[in-house]
C-alpha positions, -999 to 999 in steps of 0.1 A, spaced: -142 -345 -248 -171 -355 -270 -163 -387 -289 -182 -399 -319 -200 -433 -316 -200 -438 -354 -173 -460 -368 -154 -447 -398 -159 -469 -429 -128 -490 -438 -109 -479 -468 -97 -505 -492 -59 -506 -496 -60 -502 -534 -84 -489 -561 -102 -512 -585 -81 -521 -615 -56 -545 -630 -24 -553 -611 7 -574 -615 11 -597 -585 30 -627 -571 15 -656 -553 30 -657 -518 7 -682 -500 -11 -714 -504 -29 -725 -473 -51 -755 -469 -76 -742 -443 -90 -776 -436 -127 -784 -431 -145 -751 -426 -182 -746 -418 -204 -735 -447 -240 -725 -445 -261 -723 -477 -299 -719 -478 -302 -728 -442 -281 -760 -445 -247 -763 -428 -219 -785 -441 -181 -788 -438 -158 -785 -468 -121 -783 -472 -110 -747 -482 -79 -734 -499 -66 -698 -495 -44 -683 -522 -25 -652 -511 -10 -626 -535 13 -596 -531 4 -567 -554 36 -556 -571 47 -521 -561 16 -514 -539 20 -506 -503 -3 -496 -474 1 -484 -438 13 -451 -423 41 -429 -436 63 -443 -408 56 -479 -416 47 -492 -451 39 -528 -459 31 -546 -492 -6 -549 -501 -17 -586 -498 -50 -599 -512 -64 -634 -508 -91 -655 -523 -106 -686 -507 -119 -716 -527 -135 -749 -519 -106 -773 -523 -119 -793 -552 -106 -796 -588 -140 -805 -602 -145 -792 -638 -174 -770 -626 -155 -757 -596 -144 -721 -592 -108 -732 -582 -102 -751 -614 -115 -722 -636 -93 -698 -617 -62 -719 -621 -67 -726 -658 -72 -689 -664 -40 -682 -645 -19 -709 -661 -32 -702 -695 -42 -738 -704 -66 -766 -694 -56 -789 -666 -53 -826 -669 -84 -847 -662 -65 -872 -640 -36 -872 -615 -30 -846 -589 -22 -808 -588 2 -796 -561 -7 -761 -551 28 -755 -537 39 -750 -573 20 -718 -574 42 -701 -549 63 -672 -563 43 -675 -596 35 -641 -612 -1 -632 -622 -22 -604 -634 -52 -598 -612 -83 -577 -615 -92 -561 -582 -128 -551 -574 -144 -535 -544 -171 -551 -523 -207 -537 -526 -202 -515 -495 -169 -502 -509 -150 -512 -478 -129 -541 -491 -107 -549 -521 -112 -584 -535 -96 -605 -563 -120 -607 -592 -103 -625 -621 -68 -637 -628 -47 -641 -660 -12 -652 -669 13 -623 -673 17 -611 -708 48 -623 -726 78 -600 -721 64 -584 -689 88 -584 -660 72 -588 -625 94 -579 -595 99 -606 -570 77 -605 -539 90 -590 -507 67 -612 -486 81 -645 -474 61 -674 -490 35 -691 -468 27 -728 -472 5 -749 -449 -18 -779 -451 -43 -785 -422 -44 -822 -432 -6 -825 -425 -7 -804 -393 25 -790 -379 24 -770 -347 57 -752 -354 46 -742 -389 12 -731 -375 29 -709 -349 49 -691 -376 18 -682 -396 3 -646 -396 -23 -643 -369 -52 -637 -393 -44 -671 -410 -41 -688 -377 -76 -675 -368 -90 -690 -400 -73 -723 -393 -86 -724 -357 -121 -727 -371 -113 -759 -389 -122 -794 -377 -86 -804 -379 -76 -777 -354 -105 -785 -331 -98 -822 -331 -62 -816 -321 -64 -788 -297 -98 -786 -281 -112 -808 -253 -126 -842 -263 -159 -835 -246 -180 -804 -253 -182 -780 -225 -218 -774 -214 -226 -741 -197 -258 -754 -183 -241 -785 -169 -213 -764 -153 -239 -741 -136 -259 -771 -123 -227 -787 -110 -216 -755 -93 -251 -752 -76 -249 -788 -64 -214 -782 -50 -225 -751 -32 -255 -771 -17 -232 -799 -4 -207 -774 11 -235 -756 31 -239 -719 35 -209 -697 33 -197 -687 68 -189 -651 57 
């Protein structure tokens, strides 16, 4: 059997266009590593997850709803992308003081523009708007997801989809709670192994 070594390009689950959707997830991803112009920093990120109404993907035997997400730096600064996204979605300007609880976004309908990545392999959320008056949006079939890395809960983390868990595992919050206090050095481990072998003497077999 001759097998091709070339990978087939990924096909986006939906075509570009405008879709009705429902917010089914708000996940505080914690402090994530960002690199810009050669400089690395850590910033708190927020993922918003949407189910596209009436759109499914998968095989003929197993269909599942199409979910798209968009990740933002978790800041409500007036020049930030998150604030502009929320104001476009809510249809009004946000207050300049107080707090905004992203949990209130769960189960909220929206109208999304979906665009493809430059290589045509991924569907991404472009812009968002409030749903036109009189438009009925079916309720989502996906169970809502809510998590905040700053208020870590192991049971809630275990219930999250694997791809979200993998994002959270990159956060400083996860690493501080679940990884060893001391960094593991490969060089130090190899040096220690060589020293132990020297002290034990030659292997008898």
